[in-house]
LOMAR-707953 format. One record per residue: residue number from 1; residue in three letters; x, y, z of N, C-alpha, C in turn. Coordinates in Angstrom, 1 decimal, padded with zeros to 4 digits. Each point is the difference from the previous one (the first is absolute). Layout:
N
+-----+------+--------+--------+--------+--------+--------+--------+--------+--------+--------+
| seq | type |    n_u |    n_v |    n_w |   ca_u |   ca_v |   ca_w |    c_u |    c_v |    c_w |
+-----+------+--------+--------+--------+--------+--------+--------+--------+--------+--------+
| NUM |  Ala |      X |      Y |      Z |      X |      Y |      Z |      X |      Y |      Z |
...
+-----+------+--------+--------+--------+--------+--------+--------+--------+--------+--------+
//
This chain:
169
+-----+------+--------+--------+--------+--------+--------+--------+--------+--------+--------+
| seq | type |    n_u |    n_v |    n_w |   ca_u |   ca_v |   ca_w |    c_u |    c_v |    c_w |
+-----+------+--------+--------+--------+--------+--------+--------+--------+--------+--------+
|   1 |  Met | -026.2 |  076.5 | -034.4 |  000.1 |  001.1 | -000.9 | -001.0 | -000.1 | -001.1 |
|   2 |  Ala | -000.7 |  001.1 | -000.2 | -001.1 |  000.0 | -001.0 |  000.5 |  000.2 | -001.4 |
|   3 |  Gln | -000.5 | -000.8 | -000.9 |  000.4 |  000.1 | -001.4 | -000.7 |  001.2 | -000.6 |
|   4 |  Ser |  000.7 |  000.6 | -000.9 | -000.6 |  001.2 | -000.7 | -001.1 | -000.5 | -000.9 |
|   5 |  Gln | -001.1 |  000.6 |  000.0 | -001.2 | -000.4 | -000.8 |  000.2 |  000.4 | -001.5 |
|   6 |  Gln | -000.3 | -001.0 | -000.8 |  000.1 |  000.3 | -001.5 | -001.1 |  000.9 | -000.5 |
|   7 |  His |  000.3 |  000.8 | -000.9 | -001.0 |  000.9 | -000.6 | -001.0 | -000.9 | -000.8 |
|   8 |  Pro | -001.3 |  000.3 |  000.0 | -001.0 | -000.8 | -000.7 |  000.3 | -000.3 | -001.5 |
|   9 |  Ser |  000.7 |  000.9 | -000.6 |  000.4 | -000.2 | -001.4 |  001.0 | -001.1 | -000.2 |
|  10 |  Gly |  000.8 | -000.3 |  001.1 |  001.1 | -001.0 | -000.1 |  001.3 |  000.7 | -000.3 |
|  11 |  Asp | -000.1 |  001.3 | -000.3 |  001.2 |  000.8 | -000.3 |  000.2 |  001.0 |  001.1 |
|  12 |  Asn |  001.0 | -000.3 |  000.8 |  000.3 |  000.8 |  001.2 |  000.4 |  001.4 | -000.3 |
|  13 |  Arg |  000.4 |  000.3 | -001.2 |  000.3 |  001.4 | -000.3 | -001.2 |  000.9 |  000.2 |
|  14 |  Phe | -001.2 | -000.5 | -000.1 | -001.2 |  000.8 |  000.3 | -000.1 |  000.4 |  001.4 |
|  15 |  Lys |  000.6 | -000.8 |  000.9 |  000.0 |  000.4 |  001.4 |  000.8 |  001.3 |  000.2 |
|  16 |  Leu |  001.1 |  000.2 | -000.7 |  000.8 |  001.2 |  000.0 | -000.8 |  001.1 | -000.6 |
|  17 |  Leu | -000.7 | -000.2 | -001.1 | -000.8 |  001.0 | -000.6 | -001.2 |  000.4 |  000.9 |
|  18 |  Asp | -000.6 | -001.0 |  000.7 | -001.1 |  000.3 |  000.9 |  000.5 |  000.9 |  001.2 |
|  19 |  Arg |  001.2 | -000.2 |  000.4 |  000.6 |  000.8 |  001.1 |  000.1 |  001.5 | -000.5 |
|  20 |  Ala |  000.5 |  000.2 | -001.2 |  000.1 |  001.3 | -000.5 | -001.4 |  000.7 | -000.2 |
|  21 |  Ile | -001.0 | -000.8 | -000.4 | -001.3 |  000.5 | -000.2 | -000.6 |  000.4 |  001.4 |
|  22 |  Ala |  000.2 | -000.8 |  001.0 | -000.4 |  000.2 |  001.4 |  000.7 |  001.3 |  000.5 |
|  23 |  Lys |  001.3 |  000.1 | -000.3 |  000.7 |  001.2 |  000.5 | -000.6 |  001.3 | -000.5 |
|  24 |  His | -000.6 | -000.1 | -001.2 | -000.6 |  001.2 | -000.5 | -001.6 |  000.0 |  000.2 |
|  25 |  Gln | -000.4 | -000.9 |  000.9 | -001.4 | -000.1 |  000.4 | -000.9 | -000.2 | -001.2 |
|  26 |  Ser |  000.4 | -000.7 | -001.0 | -000.8 | -000.3 | -001.2 | -000.5 |  001.2 | -000.6 |
|  27 |  Arg |  000.7 |  001.1 |  000.1 | -000.5 |  001.3 | -000.6 |  000.4 |  000.1 | -001.5 |
|  28 |  Gly | -001.0 |  000.4 | -000.8 |  000.2 |  000.1 | -001.4 |  001.1 |  001.1 | -000.3 |
|  29 |  Asp |  000.2 |  001.0 |  000.8 |  001.0 |  001.0 | -000.3 |  001.4 | -000.5 |  000.2 |
|  30 |  Ala |  000.2 | -001.3 |  000.4 |  001.3 | -000.6 |  000.1 |  000.3 | -000.9 | -001.2 |
|  31 |  Leu | -000.8 |  000.2 | -001.0 |  000.2 | -000.9 | -001.2 |  001.4 | -000.1 | -000.5 |
|  32 |  Ile |  000.6 |  001.2 | -000.3 |  001.4 | -000.1 | -000.5 |  000.9 | -000.7 |  000.9 |
|  33 |  Glu |  000.0 |  000.3 |  001.3 |  000.9 | -000.6 |  000.9 | -000.3 | -001.6 |  000.0 |
|  34 |  Val | -001.2 | -000.4 |  000.0 | -000.3 | -001.4 |  000.0 |  000.5 | -000.7 | -001.3 |
|  35 |  Leu | -000.2 |  000.7 | -001.1 |  000.5 | -000.6 | -001.3 |  001.5 | -000.1 |  000.0 |
|  36 |  His |  000.7 |  001.0 |  000.6 |  001.5 | -000.1 |  000.2 |  000.4 | -001.2 |  000.8 |
|  37 |  Val | -000.7 | -000.2 |  001.1 |  000.3 | -001.2 |  000.8 | -000.3 | -001.3 | -000.7 |
|  38 |  Ala | -001.2 |  000.0 | -000.7 | -000.4 | -001.2 | -000.8 |  001.1 | -000.3 | -001.0 |
|  39 |  Gln |  000.4 |  001.0 | -000.8 |  001.0 | -000.3 | -001.0 |  001.4 | -000.4 |  000.6 |
|  40 |  Gly |  000.3 |  000.6 |  001.2 |  001.2 | -000.5 |  000.7 |  000.0 | -001.4 |  000.4 |
|  41 |  Ile | -001.2 | -000.5 |  000.4 | -000.1 | -001.3 |  000.5 | -000.1 | -001.0 | -001.2 |
|  42 |  Phe | -000.8 |  000.3 | -001.0 | -000.3 | -000.9 | -001.1 |  000.9 |  000.2 | -001.2 |
|  43 |  Gly |  000.6 |  001.2 | -000.1 |  000.9 |  000.2 | -001.2 | -000.7 |  000.8 | -001.1 |
|  44 |  Tyr | -001.3 | -000.2 | -000.1 | -000.8 |  000.8 | -001.0 | -001.5 | -000.1 |  000.4 |
|  45 |  Leu | -000.8 |  000.7 | -000.6 | -001.4 |  000.1 |  000.3 | -000.9 | -000.7 | -001.0 |
|  46 |  Glu | -000.1 | -001.3 |  000.2 | -000.9 | -000.8 | -000.9 | -001.5 |  000.3 |  000.3 |
|  47 |  Asn | -000.8 | -000.3 | -001.0 | -001.4 |  000.3 |  000.1 | -000.7 | -000.5 |  001.3 |
|  48 |  Asp |  000.3 | -001.2 |  000.4 | -000.7 | -000.5 |  001.2 |  000.4 |  000.8 |  001.3 |
|  49 |  Leu |  001.3 |  000.5 |  000.0 |  000.5 |  000.8 |  001.1 | -000.7 |  001.3 |  000.0 |
|  50 |  Leu | -000.3 |  000.6 | -001.2 | -000.7 |  001.3 |  000.0 | -001.4 | -000.2 |  000.5 |
|  51 |  Val | -000.7 | -001.1 | -000.4 | -001.3 | -000.3 |  000.5 |  000.0 | -000.1 |  001.5 |
|  52 |  Tyr |  001.0 | -000.7 |  000.6 |  000.1 | -000.2 |  001.4 |  000.2 |  001.4 |  000.7 |
|  53 |  Val |  000.8 |  000.8 | -000.5 |  000.2 |  001.3 |  000.6 | -001.3 |  000.9 | -000.1 |
|  54 |  Ala | -000.6 | -000.1 | -001.1 | -001.3 |  000.8 | -000.2 | -001.0 | -000.4 |  001.1 |
|  55 |  Gln | -000.1 | -001.3 |  000.1 | -001.0 | -000.5 |  001.0 |  000.4 |  000.3 |  001.4 |
|  56 |  Ala |  001.3 | -000.1 |  000.3 |  000.5 |  000.3 |  001.4 | -000.2 |  001.5 |  000.4 |
|  57 |  Leu |  000.2 |  000.8 | -001.0 | -000.1 |  001.5 |  000.2 | -001.4 |  000.5 | -000.3 |
|  58 |  Lys | -000.9 | -000.9 | -000.4 | -001.4 |  000.4 | -000.4 |  000.0 |  001.1 | -001.0 |
|  59 |  Leu |  000.8 | -000.2 | -001.1 |  000.1 |  000.9 | -001.1 | -000.5 | -000.7 | -001.3 |
|  60 |  Pro | -000.5 |  000.8 | -000.9 | -000.3 | -000.7 | -001.3 |  001.3 | -000.5 | -000.7 |
|  61 |  Leu | -000.1 | -001.1 | -000.7 |  001.2 | -000.6 | -000.6 |  000.5 |  001.0 | -001.1 |
|  62 |  Ser | -000.9 |  000.8 | -000.6 |  000.4 |  001.0 | -001.0 |  001.0 |  001.0 |  000.6 |
|  63 |  Arg | -000.3 |  000.4 |  001.2 |  000.9 |  001.0 |  000.6 |  001.4 | -000.6 |  000.3 |
|  64 |  Val |  000.0 | -001.2 |  000.6 |  001.2 | -000.7 |  000.3 |  000.8 | -000.2 | -001.3 |
|  65 |  Tyr | -000.6 | -000.5 | -001.0 |  000.6 | -000.3 | -001.3 |  000.5 |  001.4 | -000.6 |
|  66 |  Gly | -000.8 |  001.0 |  000.1 |  000.4 |  001.3 | -000.5 |  001.3 |  000.5 |  000.6 |
|  67 |  Val |  000.1 | -000.1 |  001.3 |  001.2 |  000.4 |  000.7 |  001.2 | -000.8 | -000.3 |
|  68 |  Ala | -000.2 | -001.3 | -000.1 |  001.1 | -001.0 | -000.3 |  000.5 |  000.3 | -001.4 |
|  69 |  Thr | -000.8 |  000.4 | -001.0 |  000.4 |  000.2 | -001.3 |  000.5 |  001.4 | -000.3 |
|  70 |  Phe | -000.4 |  000.9 |  000.9 |  000.4 |  001.4 | -000.2 |  001.5 |  000.3 |  000.3 |
|  71 |  Tyr |  000.4 | -000.6 |  001.1 |  001.4 |  000.2 |  000.5 |  000.9 | -001.0 | -000.6 |
|  72 |  His |  001.1 |  000.5 | -000.6 |  000.9 | -000.9 | -000.7 |  000.8 | -000.9 |  000.9 |
|  73 |  Phe |  000.0 |  000.3 |  001.3 |  000.8 | -000.9 |  000.9 | -000.8 | -001.2 |  000.4 |
|  74 |  Phe | -001.2 | -000.2 | -000.4 | -000.8 | -001.2 |  000.3 |  000.1 | -000.9 | -001.2 |
|  75 |  Asn |  000.2 | -001.3 |  000.2 |  000.2 | -001.0 | -001.0 | -001.2 | -000.9 |  000.0 |
|  76 |  Leu | -000.7 | -000.2 | -001.1 | -001.1 | -001.0 | -000.1 |  000.5 | -001.4 | -000.5 |
|  77 |  Lys |  001.2 | -000.1 | -000.3 |  000.6 | -001.3 | -000.4 |  001.4 |  000.0 |  000.6 |
|  78 |  Pro |  000.5 | -001.2 |  000.1 |  001.4 | -000.1 |  000.6 |  001.0 |  000.6 | -000.9 |
|  79 |  Asn |  001.0 |  000.7 |  000.6 |  001.1 |  000.6 | -000.7 |  001.0 | -001.1 | -000.2 |
|  80 |  Gly |  000.9 |  000.3 | -001.0 |  001.1 | -000.9 | -000.2 |  001.1 |  000.2 |  001.1 |
|  81 |  Glu |  001.1 | -000.7 | -000.2 |  001.0 |  000.0 |  001.0 |  000.6 |  001.4 |  000.1 |
|  82 |  His |  000.0 |  000.7 | -001.1 |  000.6 |  001.4 |  000.0 | -001.1 |  000.9 | -000.6 |
|  83 |  Thr |  000.2 |  001.3 |  000.2 | -000.9 |  001.0 | -000.6 |  000.8 |  001.1 | -000.7 |
|  84 |  Phe | -000.6 |  000.4 | -001.1 |  000.6 |  001.1 | -000.8 | -001.2 |  001.0 | -000.1 |
|  85 |  Val |  000.1 |  001.1 |  000.7 | -001.1 |  001.0 |  000.0 |  000.5 |  001.2 | -000.8 |
|  86 |  Leu | -000.6 |  000.2 | -001.1 |  000.4 |  001.1 | -000.9 | -000.9 |  001.2 |  000.2 |
|  87 |  Cys |  000.7 |  001.2 |  000.3 | -000.7 |  001.2 |  000.2 | -000.5 |  000.5 | -001.4 |
|  88 |  Met | -001.3 |  000.4 |  000.0 | -000.6 |  000.5 | -001.3 | -000.5 |  001.4 |  000.3 |
|  89 |  Gly |  000.6 |  000.7 |  001.0 | -000.3 |  001.4 |  000.2 |  000.4 |  000.8 | -001.1 |
|  90 |  Thr | -000.4 |  001.3 |  000.0 |  000.3 |  000.9 | -001.2 |  001.5 |  000.0 | -000.3 |
|  91 |  Ala |  000.9 |  000.3 |  001.0 |  001.4 |  000.1 | -000.3 |  000.6 | -001.3 | -000.6 |
|  92 |  Cys | -000.4 | -001.1 |  000.6 |  000.5 | -001.3 | -000.5 | -000.5 | -000.3 | -001.4 |
|  93 |  Tyr | -001.3 |  000.3 | -000.2 | -000.6 | -000.3 | -001.3 |  000.6 |  000.8 | -001.1 |
|  94 |  Val |  000.3 |  001.3 |  000.3 |  000.6 |  000.9 | -001.0 |  001.4 | -000.5 | -000.3 |
|  95 |  Lys |  000.7 | -000.5 |  001.0 |  001.4 | -000.4 | -000.2 |  000.2 | -001.5 | -000.4 |
|  96 |  Gly | -001.1 | -000.7 | -000.4 |  000.2 | -001.3 | -000.6 | -000.6 | -001.2 |  000.7 |
|  97 |  Ala | -000.9 |  000.2 |  001.0 | -000.5 | -001.2 |  000.7 | -000.8 | -000.9 | -000.9 |
|  98 |  Glu | -000.7 |  000.6 | -001.0 | -000.8 | -000.8 | -000.9 |  000.9 | -001.0 | -000.8 |
|  99 |  Gln |  001.2 |  000.5 | -000.4 |  000.9 | -000.8 | -000.8 |  000.6 | -001.1 |  000.9 |
| 100 |  Ile |  000.2 |  000.3 |  001.3 |  000.5 | -001.1 |  000.9 | -001.1 | -001.0 |  000.1 |
| 101 |  Gln | -001.2 |  000.4 |  000.2 | -001.1 | -001.0 |  000.1 | -000.1 | -000.9 | -001.2 |
| 102 |  Thr |  000.1 |  000.6 | -001.2 | -000.1 | -000.7 | -001.2 |  001.1 | -001.0 | -000.1 |
| 103 |  Ala |  001.2 |  000.4 |  000.3 |  001.2 | -000.9 | -000.1 | -000.1 | -001.2 |  000.9 |
| 104 |  Leu | -000.5 |  000.3 |  001.3 | -000.1 | -001.1 |  000.9 | -001.1 | -001.0 | -000.4 |
| 105 |  Glu | -001.1 |  000.6 | -000.5 | -001.1 | -000.9 | -000.4 |  000.4 | -000.9 | -001.2 |
| 106 |  Glu |  000.7 |  000.6 | -000.9 |  000.4 | -000.8 | -001.2 |  001.1 | -001.0 |  000.4 |
| 107 |  His |  001.0 |  000.4 |  000.8 |  001.1 | -000.9 |  000.4 | -000.5 | -001.2 |  000.9 |
| 108 |  His | -001.0 |  000.3 |  000.9 | -000.4 | -001.0 |  000.9 | -001.4 | -000.7 | -000.4 |
| 109 |  Gln | -000.6 |  000.5 | -001.1 | -001.3 | -000.5 | -000.4 | -001.0 |  000.0 |  001.1 |
| 110 |  Cys |  000.0 |  001.2 |  000.7 | -000.8 |  000.1 |  001.2 | -000.4 |  001.5 |  000.1 |
| 111 |  Lys | -001.3 |  000.2 |  000.1 | -000.6 |  001.4 |  000.1 |  000.2 |  000.5 |  001.4 |
| 112 |  Phe |  000.0 |  001.3 |  000.2 |  000.0 |  000.6 |  001.3 | -001.3 | -000.3 |  000.7 |
| 113 |  Gly |  000.0 | -000.2 |  001.2 | -001.2 | -000.5 |  000.8 |  000.0 | -001.5 |  000.1 |
| 114 |  Gln |  001.0 | -000.7 | -000.6 |  000.1 | -001.4 |  000.0 |  001.4 | -000.4 |  000.6 |
| 115 |  Thr |  000.1 | -001.3 |  000.2 |  001.2 | -000.6 |  000.5 |  000.6 | -001.0 | -001.1 |
| 116 |  Thr |  001.3 |  000.0 | -000.2 |  000.6 | -000.9 | -001.0 | -000.4 | -001.4 |  000.3 |
| 117 |  Lys |  000.0 | -000.8 | -001.1 | -000.5 | -001.4 |  000.1 |  000.8 | -000.8 |  001.0 |
| 118 |  Asp |  001.3 |  000.3 |  000.2 |  000.8 | -000.7 |  001.0 | -000.3 |  000.5 |  001.5 |
| 119 |  Asn | -000.9 |  001.0 |  000.1 | -000.3 |  000.6 |  001.3 |  001.2 |  000.7 |  000.7 |
| 120 |  Lys |  000.9 |  000.4 | -000.8 |  001.2 |  000.7 |  000.5 | -000.2 |  001.5 |  000.2 |
| 121 |  Val | -000.7 |  000.7 | -001.0 | -000.2 |  001.4 |  000.1 | -001.4 |  000.5 | -000.3 |
| 122 |  Ser | -000.5 |  000.8 |  000.9 | -001.3 |  000.7 | -000.3 |  000.3 |  001.4 | -000.5 |
| 123 |  Phe | -000.6 |  000.3 | -001.1 |  000.1 |  001.4 | -000.6 | -001.2 |  000.8 |  000.4 |
| 124 |  Ile |  000.3 |  001.1 |  000.6 | -001.1 |  000.9 |  000.6 |  000.3 |  001.4 | -000.4 |
| 125 |  Thr | -001.0 |  000.8 | -000.2 |  000.1 |  001.4 | -000.3 | -000.5 |  000.8 |  001.2 |
| 126 |  Ala |  000.6 |  001.2 |  000.2 | -000.5 |  000.9 |  001.1 | -000.1 |  001.4 | -000.6 |
| 127 |  Arg | -000.9 |  000.7 |  000.6 | -000.2 |  001.4 | -000.5 |  001.2 |  000.9 |  000.2 |
| 128 |  Cys |  000.6 | -000.1 |  001.2 |  001.2 |  000.8 |  000.3 |  000.6 | -000.6 |  001.2 |
| 129 |  Val |  001.4 | -000.1 |  000.0 |  000.7 | -000.5 |  001.1 |  000.7 |  001.1 |  000.8 |
| 130 |  Gly | -000.1 |  001.2 | -000.5 |  000.6 |  001.1 |  000.7 |  001.5 |  000.3 | -000.2 |
| 131 |  Ser |  000.5 | -000.5 | -001.1 |  001.4 |  000.2 | -000.3 |  000.1 |  000.6 | -001.4 |
| 132 |  Cys | -000.7 |  001.0 | -000.3 | -000.1 |  000.6 | -001.3 |  001.4 |  000.5 | -000.5 |
| 133 |  Gly |  000.9 |  000.4 |  000.8 |  001.3 |  000.5 | -000.4 |  000.8 | -001.2 | -000.6 |
| 134 |  Leu | -000.4 | -001.2 |  000.2 |  000.8 | -001.2 | -000.5 | -000.7 | -000.6 | -001.2 |
| 135 |  Ala | -001.0 |  000.6 | -000.5 | -000.9 | -000.6 | -001.0 |  000.9 | -000.4 | -001.3 |
| 136 |  Pro | -000.5 | -001.1 | -000.6 | -001.0 | -001.0 |  000.5 |  000.5 | -000.9 |  001.1 |
| 137 |  Val | -001.0 | -000.3 |  000.9 |  000.3 | -000.7 |  001.2 | -000.8 | -001.3 |  000.1 |
| 138 |  Ala |  000.6 | -001.0 |  000.6 | -000.7 | -001.3 |  000.4 |  000.5 | -000.3 |  001.4 |
| 139 |  Val | -000.9 | -000.8 |  000.6 |  000.3 | -000.5 |  001.3 |  000.2 | -001.5 | -000.1 |
| 140 |  Leu |  001.2 | -000.5 |  000.2 |  000.3 | -001.5 | -000.2 |  000.2 | -000.5 |  001.4 |
| 141 |  Asp | -001.0 | -000.9 |  000.4 |  000.0 | -000.6 |  001.3 |  000.3 |  001.1 |  001.1 |
| 142 |  Asp | -000.7 |  001.1 |  000.0 |  000.0 |  001.0 |  001.0 |  001.3 |  000.9 | -000.1 |
| 143 |  Val |  000.7 | -000.1 | -001.1 |  001.2 |  000.9 | -000.2 | -000.3 |  000.9 | -001.2 |
| 144 |  Val |  000.1 |  001.3 |  000.2 | -000.3 |  001.0 | -001.1 |  001.2 |  000.0 | -000.9 |
| 145 |  Val | -000.2 | -000.1 | -001.3 |  001.0 |  000.0 | -001.0 | -000.4 |  001.1 | -001.0 |
| 146 |  Gly |  000.9 |  001.0 | -000.2 | -000.4 |  001.1 | -000.9 |  000.8 |  000.0 | -001.3 |
| 147 |  Lys | -000.4 |  001.0 | -000.9 |  000.7 |  000.2 | -001.2 |  000.1 | -001.3 | -000.9 |
| 148 |  Leu | -001.1 | -000.7 |  000.0 |  000.0 | -001.3 | -000.7 | -000.2 |  000.2 | -001.5 |
| 149 |  Thr |  000.6 | -001.0 | -000.7 | -000.3 | -000.1 | -001.4 | -000.7 | -001.3 | -000.2 |
| 150 |  Pro | -000.6 | -000.3 | -001.2 | -000.6 | -001.3 | -000.3 |  001.0 | -001.1 |  000.2 |
| 151 |  Glu |  001.2 |  000.2 | -000.6 |  001.0 | -001.1 |  000.1 |  000.4 | -000.3 |  001.4 |
| 152 |  Glu |  000.3 |  001.1 |  000.8 |  000.4 | -000.2 |  001.4 | -001.2 | -000.7 |  000.8 |
| 153 |  Ser | -001.2 |  000.3 | -000.3 | -001.1 | -000.6 |  000.7 | -000.1 | -001.5 | -000.3 |
| 154 |  Val |  000.2 | -000.4 | -001.3 |  000.0 | -001.4 | -000.3 |  001.1 | -000.7 |  000.7 |
| 155 |  Arg |  001.2 |  000.6 |  000.0 |  001.2 | -000.6 |  000.7 | -000.3 | -000.2 |  001.5 |
| 156 |  Arg | -000.6 |  001.1 |  000.6 | -000.2 | -000.1 |  001.4 | -001.1 | -001.1 |  000.4 |
| 157 |  Val | -001.0 | -000.1 | -000.9 | -001.0 | -001.1 |  000.3 |  000.7 | -001.3 | -000.2 |
| 158 |  Glu |  000.8 | -000.2 | -000.9 |  000.8 | -001.3 | -000.1 |  000.8 | -000.3 |  001.2 |
| 159 |  Gln |  000.6 |  001.0 |  000.6 |  000.7 | -000.1 |  001.2 | -000.9 | -000.4 |  001.2 |
| 160 |  Leu | -001.2 |  000.6 |  000.0 | -001.0 | -000.3 |  001.1 | -000.4 | -001.5 | -000.2 |
| 161 |  Lys | -000.2 | -000.4 | -001.2 | -000.5 | -001.4 | -000.2 |  001.0 | -001.0 |  000.5 |
| 162 |  Asn |  001.3 |  000.3 | -000.1 |  001.1 | -000.9 |  000.4 |  000.4 |  000.2 |  001.4 |
| 163 |  Thr | -000.7 |  000.8 |  000.8 |  000.4 |  000.3 |  001.4 | -001.1 | -000.5 |  000.9 |
| 164 |  Pro |  000.3 | -000.9 |  001.0 | -001.1 | -000.4 |  000.9 | -000.4 |  001.2 |  000.9 |
| 165 |  Arg | -001.3 |  000.2 |  000.2 | -000.5 |  001.1 |  000.8 |  000.2 | -000.3 |  001.5 |
| 166 |  Glu |  000.7 |  000.9 |  000.6 |  000.2 | -000.1 |  001.5 | -001.2 |  000.4 |  000.7 |
| 167 |  Val | -000.5 | -000.9 |  000.9 | -001.2 |  000.3 |  000.8 |  000.5 |  000.6 |  001.3 |
| 168 |  Pro | -000.6 |  001.2 |  000.3 |  000.4 |  000.6 |  001.3 | -000.4 | -000.8 |  001.2 |
| 169 |  Val |  000.8 |  000.0 |  001.0 | -000.2 | -000.9 |  001.2 | -000.6 |  000.9 |  001.1 |
+-----+------+--------+--------+--------+--------+--------+--------+--------+--------+--------+
//
């Protein structure tokens, strides 16, 4: 029985990424799909991984980095155990999203776009999550929660921090 060959980098996750790149025939127009696969495999898109994808798809690094930073669903650093995505769309902003952001940043001593020091919660903003009728809205670990107040947001984040994240099987 033949042993599976190790990837030259020593990290066999690259074999999975190479398969996805080959599936798309190393075409540059498959950049978003390849970045999704890369993030799914590695958890986030670190700089070395962006360079690897750029070289594999024969694209300038600036284009790959531009796409990775433009779309909010790509992460350039590892997320915490939980995520709190605050909608900053017009309806949410008008109904108090900025006050929620301020309350969470002050309570947790952590700015949006960062992860708490204990790596429990990553605070993220989004332009719109499509639930304007429930404004202000946040998405807590993929669950939409509406009609939030600053106090309720702080309470819910504390609950998140004390709840182990269930990993889908």
